[in-house]
C-alpha positions as CSV (number, residue, x, y, z in Angstrom):
1,M,132.9,179.7,141.1
2,N,133.5,176.6,139.0
3,I,131.6,174.8,136.1
4,L,131.9,171.7,134.1
5,D,131.2,172.1,130.2
6,T,130.0,168.8,129.1
7,P,129.0,168.2,125.7
8,G,126.9,165.2,125.3
9,H,128.2,163.7,122.1
10,Q,131.7,163.0,123.6
11,D,132.9,159.8,125.1
12,F,133.7,160.7,128.7
13,A,136.7,159.3,130.8
14,E,136.3,158.0,134.1
15,D,137.5,161.5,135.5
16,T,134.8,163.3,133.5
17,Y,132.4,162.0,136.2
18,R,134.9,162.3,139.4
19,T,135.1,166.0,138.2
20,L,131.5,166.5,139.4
21,T,133.0,166.5,143.0
22,A,134.5,169.7,142.5
23,V,132.3,171.7,140.7
24,D,129.0,173.6,141.9
25,S,127.3,173.6,138.5
26,V,126.8,171.9,135.0
27,I,126.4,172.7,131.6
28,V,125.1,170.1,129.4
29,V,125.6,170.8,125.8
30,I,123.1,168.9,123.5
31,D,123.1,168.4,119.9
32,V,119.9,169.8,118.5
33,A,119.9,167.0,115.5
34,K,121.4,164.0,118.0
35,G,119.4,165.0,120.9
36,V,120.1,163.5,124.4
37,E,123.0,160.6,123.9
38,A,123.8,158.0,126.3
39,Q,126.8,159.5,128.1
40,T,124.8,162.5,128.6
41,E,122.1,160.4,130.6
42,K,125.3,158.8,132.9
43,L,126.3,162.1,133.7
44,A,123.0,163.5,134.3
45,E,122.7,160.4,136.9
46,V,125.9,161.5,138.6
47,C,124.4,165.0,138.8
48,R,121.2,163.7,140.8
49,M,123.3,161.7,143.1
50,R,125.1,164.7,144.0
51,N,122.4,167.0,143.4
52,T,124.2,169.3,141.3
53,P,122.6,172.0,139.3
54,V,122.0,171.5,135.6
55,I,121.8,174.1,133.0
56,V,120.7,172.6,129.5
57,F,122.3,174.8,126.2
58,I,120.7,173.4,122.8
59,N,123.2,173.6,120.6
60,K,123.9,174.0,116.5
61,L,120.4,175.8,115.8
62,D,122.0,177.3,112.9
63,R,121.5,173.4,111.5
64,E,118.6,171.3,110.8
65,G,117.7,169.4,114.0
66,K,114.8,168.0,116.1
67,D,111.7,170.1,117.0
68,A,112.3,172.5,120.3
69,F,109.2,171.0,122.1
70,E,110.4,167.3,121.0
71,L,113.9,167.9,122.6
72,L,112.3,169.4,126.0
73,D,110.4,166.3,126.3
74,E,113.4,163.9,125.5
75,V,115.4,166.0,128.0
76,E,113.0,165.7,130.7
77,D,112.4,161.8,129.9
78,K,115.8,160.8,129.5
79,L,117.8,163.3,132.0
80,Q,115.0,162.8,134.5
81,I,114.7,166.6,135.2
82,K,112.1,169.2,134.8
83,V,113.0,172.1,132.2
84,R,112.3,175.5,131.9
85,P,113.0,177.3,128.7
86,M,114.8,180.6,129.2
87,S,115.1,181.4,125.4
88,W,113.3,180.2,122.6
89,P,114.6,179.9,118.8
90,I,113.5,181.6,115.9
91,G,113.6,179.3,113.1
92,M,116.1,176.6,112.4
93,G,118.8,175.7,110.1
94,N,118.4,178.0,107.0
95,R,115.3,179.6,108.7
96,F,117.5,180.5,111.7
97,K,116.8,184.3,113.0
98,G,117.9,184.3,116.5
99,V,116.7,183.6,120.0
100,Y,113.8,185.4,122.1
101,N,115.4,185.8,125.6
102,L,112.4,184.8,128.2
103,Y,114.7,185.7,131.0
104,E,115.5,189.4,129.8
105,N,112.7,190.0,127.5
106,N,114.8,191.0,124.3
107,L,115.7,189.5,120.8
108,S,119.2,188.4,119.7
109,L,119.0,188.5,116.1
110,F,121.6,185.9,114.2
111,S,123.5,187.3,111.6
112,G,124.7,184.1,109.9
113,S,128.6,183.8,109.6
114,D,129.1,186.7,112.2
115,K,129.4,186.1,115.8
116,Q,126.7,188.0,118.1
117,R,127.5,191.9,118.7
118,K,125.9,193.6,121.4
119,E,124.0,196.2,119.1
120,D,122.1,192.7,117.4
121,T,120.3,192.6,120.9
122,V,117.1,194.3,120.7
123,D,114.9,194.9,123.6
124,I,111.2,194.6,123.5
125,K,108.3,195.2,125.3
126,D,106.4,192.3,124.4
127,L,106.1,190.0,121.6
128,D,103.3,192.1,120.2
129,D,105.5,194.9,119.7
130,P,105.4,195.6,115.8
131,L,109.4,195.9,116.0
132,V,109.4,192.2,116.4
133,D,107.5,191.5,112.9
134,K,109.7,194.2,111.4
135,M,113.0,192.6,112.9
136,V,112.2,188.8,112.2
137,G,109.4,188.9,109.5
138,E,105.7,188.6,110.2
139,Q,105.7,184.6,109.6
140,A,108.3,184.1,111.7
141,A,106.9,186.3,114.5
142,N,103.7,184.8,114.6
143,I,104.9,181.2,115.2
144,L,107.4,182.8,117.7
145,R,104.3,184.2,119.6
146,D,102.6,180.7,119.3
147,E,105.4,178.9,120.7
148,V,106.3,181.1,123.7
149,E,102.3,181.5,124.4
150,L,102.5,177.5,124.7
151,V,105.9,177.6,126.5
152,E,104.5,180.0,129.1
153,G,101.2,177.7,129.5
154,V,103.2,174.4,129.9
155,Y,106.2,175.1,131.8
156,E,105.9,176.8,135.2
157,P,108.0,180.0,135.9
158,L,111.9,179.0,137.1
159,N,111.9,178.6,140.7
160,L,115.3,179.7,142.1
161,K,115.4,177.0,144.9
162,D,114.0,174.1,142.5
163,Y,117.3,175.2,140.2
164,L,119.9,175.1,143.3
165,D,118.2,171.8,144.4
166,A,118.8,170.1,141.0
167,K,115.2,169.6,140.4
168,V,114.7,171.8,137.6
169,A,117.2,172.8,134.2
170,P,117.1,175.8,132.8
171,V,117.3,175.4,128.8
172,F,118.8,177.7,126.2
173,F,119.0,177.3,122.5
174,G,121.6,178.8,120.2
175,S,124.9,178.2,118.4
176,A,128.1,177.8,120.4
177,L,130.4,178.0,117.2
178,N,129.4,181.2,116.5
179,M,129.2,182.4,120.0
180,F,125.4,183.0,119.7
181,G,122.9,182.6,122.4
182,V,125.6,181.6,124.6
183,R,125.7,185.2,126.3
184,E,122.2,184.7,127.3
185,M,123.1,181.7,129.0
186,L,126.1,182.9,130.8
187,D,124.0,186.4,132.1
188,C,121.6,184.0,133.5
189,F,124.2,181.8,135.1
190,I,125.9,184.8,137.0
191,D,122.2,185.5,138.2
192,I,121.5,182.1,139.4
193,A,124.5,180.2,139.9
194,P,124.8,178.5,143.5
195,S,127.5,179.6,145.8
196,P,130.3,177.3,146.6
197,R,128.8,174.3,148.6
198,A,129.9,172.8,151.9
199,M,132.1,169.6,151.7
200,E,132.2,166.6,153.7
201,T,135.2,164.8,155.6
202,E,135.5,161.8,157.7
203,E,136.8,164.4,160.4
204,R,134.2,167.2,160.1
205,H,131.8,169.3,158.1
206,I,133.9,172.1,156.0
207,E,132.0,175.4,155.3
208,P,133.3,177.4,152.4
209,M,133.5,180.2,154.8
210,D,135.7,178.7,157.5
211,D,139.0,180.6,158.1
212,K,141.6,177.9,157.6
213,F,142.7,176.7,153.8
214,T,141.3,173.1,152.8
215,G,141.4,171.5,149.6
216,F,141.5,168.3,147.6
217,V,142.8,167.0,144.3
218,F,139.9,165.6,142.0
219,K,141.9,165.0,138.7
220,I,145.6,164.6,137.8
221,H,146.9,165.3,134.0
222,A,150.1,164.1,133.1
223,N,152.2,165.8,130.2
224,I,149.6,168.7,129.8
225,D,152.4,170.1,127.8
226,P,154.1,167.6,126.1
227,N,157.3,169.8,125.7
228,H,158.0,169.8,129.4
229,R,156.8,166.4,130.5
230,N,154.8,168.2,133.3
231,R,152.0,166.8,135.2
232,I,149.4,169.2,136.9
233,A,147.1,168.1,140.0
234,F,143.7,170.0,139.9
235,L,142.9,171.4,143.4
236,R,139.4,172.2,144.2
237,I,139.7,174.9,147.1
238,T,136.9,174.2,149.9
239,S,137.6,176.9,152.5
240,G,139.9,179.5,153.3
241,T,142.6,181.5,151.1
242,F,145.2,179.5,149.2
243,E,148.2,181.4,148.8
244,R,151.2,181.0,146.5
245,N,154.5,180.1,148.3
246,K,153.1,179.5,151.5
247,A,153.5,175.9,153.0
248,Y,150.6,173.5,153.1
249,T,150.3,170.0,154.9
250,H,149.7,167.2,152.2
251,V,147.8,165.0,154.6
252,R,148.2,161.5,153.3
253,L,152.0,161.9,153.0
254,G,152.4,164.0,156.2
255,K,154.9,166.4,154.7
256,S,154.7,170.3,154.1
257,L,154.9,171.6,150.5
258,R,155.2,174.7,149.1
259,F,153.8,175.9,145.1
260,S,155.5,178.7,143.5
261,N,153.4,178.9,140.4
262,P,150.0,177.7,141.0
263,T,148.2,178.1,137.8
264,S,144.8,179.2,136.9
265,F,143.2,177.4,133.7
266,M,140.7,179.0,131.1
267,A,140.3,176.9,127.8
268,Q,143.8,177.1,126.5
269,K,145.1,180.0,128.4
270,K,146.7,179.8,131.8
271,E,148.4,182.2,134.1
272,V,150.0,181.7,137.4
273,I,147.8,183.1,140.4
274,D,148.7,184.5,144.2
275,E,145.6,183.5,145.7
276,A,142.6,181.4,145.1
277,F,139.3,181.2,147.2
278,P,136.9,178.7,148.1
279,G,134.8,177.0,144.7
280,D,138.5,178.2,142.6
281,I,140.2,175.1,140.9
282,V,143.7,175.8,140.9
283,G,146.6,173.5,138.9
284,L,149.5,172.5,140.9
285,H,152.8,171.0,139.3
286,D,153.3,167.7,140.8
287,P,156.3,165.7,140.6
288,G,154.4,162.5,141.6
289,N,152.9,163.6,145.1
290,F,149.2,163.5,144.5
291,K,147.0,161.2,143.9
292,I,143.1,161.6,143.4
293,G,141.3,162.5,146.5
294,D,144.6,163.9,148.2
295,A,143.9,166.8,150.8
296,L,145.8,169.9,151.4
297,S,145.3,171.9,154.2
298,E,147.0,174.4,157.5
299,G,148.1,171.2,159.2
300,E,144.5,169.6,160.0
301,P,144.0,166.0,159.2
302,L,141.5,165.7,156.5
303,H,140.0,162.8,154.4
304,Y,137.4,163.7,152.1
305,L,134.5,161.7,151.0
306,G,132.3,161.5,148.1
307,I,135.4,161.1,145.5
308,P,134.4,157.6,143.8
309,S,135.6,155.3,141.2
310,F,132.5,154.4,139.1
311,S,131.9,150.8,137.8
312,P,133.5,150.3,134.4
313,E,131.4,148.9,131.7
314,M,133.8,148.0,128.9
315,F,136.9,145.7,129.6
316,R,140.1,144.5,127.7
317,Y,143.2,142.7,128.7
318,V,146.3,145.1,128.2
319,E,149.5,143.8,127.4
320,N,152.9,145.3,126.4
321,A,153.6,144.8,122.5
322,D,157.1,145.9,122.8
323,P,159.4,143.7,125.2
324,M,162.2,146.4,124.9
325,K,159.9,149.2,126.2
326,T,158.6,147.5,129.7
327,K,159.6,150.2,131.8
328,Q,157.9,152.8,129.9
329,F,154.6,150.9,129.4
330,S,154.6,149.9,133.1
331,K,155.2,153.9,133.9
332,G,152.7,154.8,131.3
333,V,149.9,152.7,132.7
334,D,150.3,153.8,136.0
335,M,150.5,157.3,135.4
336,L,147.1,157.1,133.2
337,M,145.4,155.3,136.0
338,D,146.6,158.1,138.3
339,E,144.9,160.6,136.5
340,G,141.6,158.6,136.3
341,V,141.4,157.7,132.4
342,A,140.4,154.4,133.1
343,Q,140.6,151.8,135.8
344,L,143.2,149.0,136.2
345,F,142.3,145.6,137.8
346,T,144.7,142.6,138.2
347,R,143.3,139.4,138.0
348,R,144.2,137.1,141.3
349,V,144.2,134.0,139.5
350,N,146.9,134.8,136.7
351,G,147.9,138.3,137.3
352,R,146.7,139.5,134.3
353,K,146.1,143.2,133.7
354,I,142.7,144.4,132.7
355,I,141.3,148.0,131.6
356,G,137.9,149.0,132.4
357,C,136.6,152.1,130.5
358,V,133.1,153.7,130.9
359,G,133.5,154.5,127.2
360,A,135.0,152.8,124.1
361,L,136.9,155.6,123.2
362,Q,139.0,155.5,126.0
363,F,140.9,152.5,124.9
364,E,142.1,154.5,121.8
365,V,143.0,157.4,123.8
366,I,144.9,155.1,126.0
367,E,146.7,153.5,123.2
368,H,147.5,156.9,121.4
369,R,149.1,158.4,124.7
370,L,151.2,155.5,125.8
371,E,152.7,155.6,122.0
372,H,153.1,159.3,121.8
373,E,153.7,160.6,125.4
374,Y,155.6,157.4,127.0
375,G,157.1,155.4,123.9
376,A,155.2,152.5,124.6
377,K,153.1,150.3,122.6
378,C,150.2,148.2,123.9
379,R,147.8,145.7,122.5
380,Y,144.2,144.7,123.9
381,E,142.5,141.3,123.8
382,A,138.8,141.1,124.4
383,V,137.7,139.7,127.5
384,S,134.1,139.0,128.5
385,L,133.2,140.8,131.3
386,H,129.9,142.3,132.4
387,K,130.2,144.5,135.5
388,A,133.1,145.1,138.0
389,C,132.0,145.4,141.6
390,W,134.0,146.0,144.8
391,I,133.4,143.5,147.8
392,S,132.8,144.0,151.2
393,S,131.5,142.2,154.0
394,E,131.4,142.0,158.1
395,D,131.2,138.4,158.1
396,E,134.7,137.1,157.4
397,K,133.8,133.5,157.2
398,E,131.2,134.2,154.4
399,L,133.7,136.5,152.8
400,D,136.5,133.9,152.9
401,K,134.3,131.1,151.5
402,F,133.1,133.7,148.4
403,I,136.8,134.5,147.8
404,D,137.8,130.5,147.3
405,M,134.6,130.0,145.3
406,K,135.1,133.0,143.1
407,M,139.0,133.1,142.9
408,N,138.6,132.9,139.0
409,F,136.3,136.1,139.0
410,L,138.4,138.4,141.6
411,A,140.9,141.0,141.1
412,D,142.5,143.7,142.8
413,D,142.1,147.4,141.6
414,K,145.1,149.5,141.7
415,D,144.5,150.7,145.6
416,G,144.2,147.1,146.4
417,K,140.5,146.8,147.2
418,L,138.7,143.3,146.1
419,V,136.9,143.5,142.8
420,F,134.6,140.6,141.6
421,L,134.4,140.7,137.5
422,A,130.8,139.1,136.8
423,D,131.0,137.8,133.1
424,S,127.3,138.2,133.4
425,A,124.1,139.9,134.6
426,W,123.0,136.7,135.5
427,A,126.2,135.5,137.1
428,L,126.2,138.9,139.3
429,Q,122.3,138.4,140.3
430,M,123.5,134.7,141.5
431,A,126.1,136.0,143.6
432,Q,124.1,138.2,145.4
433,E,121.7,135.8,146.2
434,Q,124.2,133.1,147.2
435,Y,125.9,135.3,149.6
436,P,123.7,137.8,151.3
437,N,126.1,138.7,153.8
438,I,128.5,140.1,151.0
439,Q,128.1,143.6,150.0
440,F,128.3,144.5,146.2
441,H,129.2,148.2,145.6
442,F,129.2,149.5,142.1
443,K,131.4,152.6,143.3
444,S,134.7,152.1,145.2
445,E,133.5,154.7,147.9
446,F,131.6,152.5,150.6
């Protein structure tokens, strides 16, 4: 079982969204003070598109923040999903005493700077138990009883099918820094998490229980260990059993590959594994064989669907800032684009390269990694663009006319697909109206 932990306050790269193609569940972490942020809304949109089940963890309850009911309303409104609280906070900030686990009917008491211990959990029959008053204080206990009564009256009991269909999100409260409230969430996750799901390819429907091994690369990371300049391709196992040192077919290249040290990652820890199963994610050392979307199999030619690039929202021209490092600059940009950190577009009219990102922080990430990993420096130049969208049409005459008329606004992505760079929402709308037989796609898979 794999899972994507996505703190909403961070600025996501393109590959974060694409990672959703390889996970079966998502945990969305929301700051109790900041609430739902813009990048979290984008993530939720992709989850809806893929019907990916979501669990919400409201974090930093040991600090002052928004009211719990206000946050639940905000989650429902901005993420467009129903919620069901599975734990409930007892106070907040300096008044934070712990959480009441509605799922297991027990109290977990917060001890300040100490991490949650097993003995901190107290089983109770119900909230009227006098032990509750003794453990958290009479005033806090009465507030807890009133709030839980309101929760039970307003929110329907968790329906497992609705969760698996991504129609409802269980919500937990806690403090991740102190590892408090996390165990309750993970225990529930183990009980309700979906099984590895089936995948679609151009050739056939792949079920996790199929005998033969299949898998696809959904993420690439270069220089994961700067001391060794290595590159890791992350493979999602979709069926069968992946075995160390066994030969598998790289479908796009049409050649057989063996992997002597497939790696499993858990936070900062990693270990070489001998086997992996459907739903597992394996890191494969890659000298440059893989691209995102590549398939491995036991000889069967497969081409996976549902691994798109999304239309970026921020754009800048990128140029080499050091003429003596042209080779390093070109290699660095190519490698980072292969990873999916951002997208690269080359204007047809003048050959200038434009980087498109889903968040502003990614420009700084690219600049930093180019300098520190590839020894190259870049400079950015502002470019006024509203949207990049991929173009297709079955009407060749209208497509040729569109290309002639819009040459100044056309570019090619790194795979050679035609892209229209609209400089305003109005320009995009006018192009759609003037060329009704042209399809404008906001993700690269069409």
